[in-house]
N, C-alpha and C positions, 0 to 999 in steps of 0.2 A: 574141413572147415567149410562153412557155407559160402555160397556165391556172394552174399552181401559182404562177407569179410574180405574176399579177394578183390572186390571192386573199390580200389583206392582212388576215387575221382575227386576227392575233396581238396581243400587248401592245406597249407602246412600244419596247422594245428590238428586238423582232422587226421592227416597222415600220421602225425606223431602219436596221436591217441591210438590209432589202429596198430602201429608198429609196437607201441609199448604194452598194450593190453594183449596183443598176440604173443609177445615174448614172455610176459609175466604169467598169463593165465592159460595159455595154450587152448583157447576156446574151441568148442565144436560149432558154436555159432556166435557171431559178432555182428551187430547192426548198429551203425552210428548215423545219427541224423543231425545235421546242423540246423538248430532252431533259432539262430541268432537274428534272422530276419524278423521274428515275431516281437522283438524287443526294440521299439522305436528309438529309445535313448541310445542304445548301442548302434543302431542303423545310422543315426544322425552322427555320432562319433566317427564312424567309418567314412561317411561322406565328407567330413571336414578333415580327414587325415588323422583322427584320434584313435583309430582301432583297425583291426584287420578283418572284422566282420565274422570272427570265429570265437564267440564268447559263450554261447549257450548250446549244449548238446543233449540229446537223448541217446542213451546207450543201453542196448540189451545184450547180455552176455550169458552164454551157457558154457559152463566149465566144470570139470571134475575138481578143480582147485577150490571150489566153494563147498565141497562135501564136509559136513560137520561143523560148518560155520554159520553163525547167526547173520542176519541181514546187516547189522551194523559192522560186523567183522568184514563181510563181503565188500561193503562200501568203503571201508577203510583201506582194503587192499587196492581198490581202484584209485582212490584219492592219493595213496602212497605212490603208486606207479606214475601218477600224473602230477606229482608235486611241482615239477619244474614248469609245466604248462600252466598251473594254477598261479604260480608267482609271476608268469608272464602275461597274464590277462585273461586266462580262461576263468569265466565268471561263475558258471552254474552247469551242474550236471543233473539229469534226471535218469536215475539208474534202475534197471530191472536185471536182477541177478538170479540165476537158477543153475541147478546141476542138471545133467542129462536125465537123471532119474526122476527129478521133479517135473520136467518137461513131459517125460513118458507118462507119468502118473496123471498129470493134468489132461493129456490127450486121451488116456484110457477112460477118464471120468466124464469127458465131454460127450454130450449127447450126439449120436450119429444122425446125419441128415437124411 
């Protein structure tokens, strides 16, 4: 697993996301970014006690579990794993889902510097 996946320094929602996706997908790479600060409305809610500041995340996952699955199926897998968090206030996810083979193919196709 990548270093980003091992660095669980976020809040309780980010930690739950990391744990559940690791258990569900056994990813070779997992990067989670809390983007909640970019959403003023949610930032204002947190400051007045109406939220925990963990409502929007960008997630990049590389996993063999995605092999043979469409993008929609991959996203449904993630939303299914995080159903509890969605019910508890997780508002939005920006997802990038790939298999290790797709990552290798993209790296091979990229122009070398």
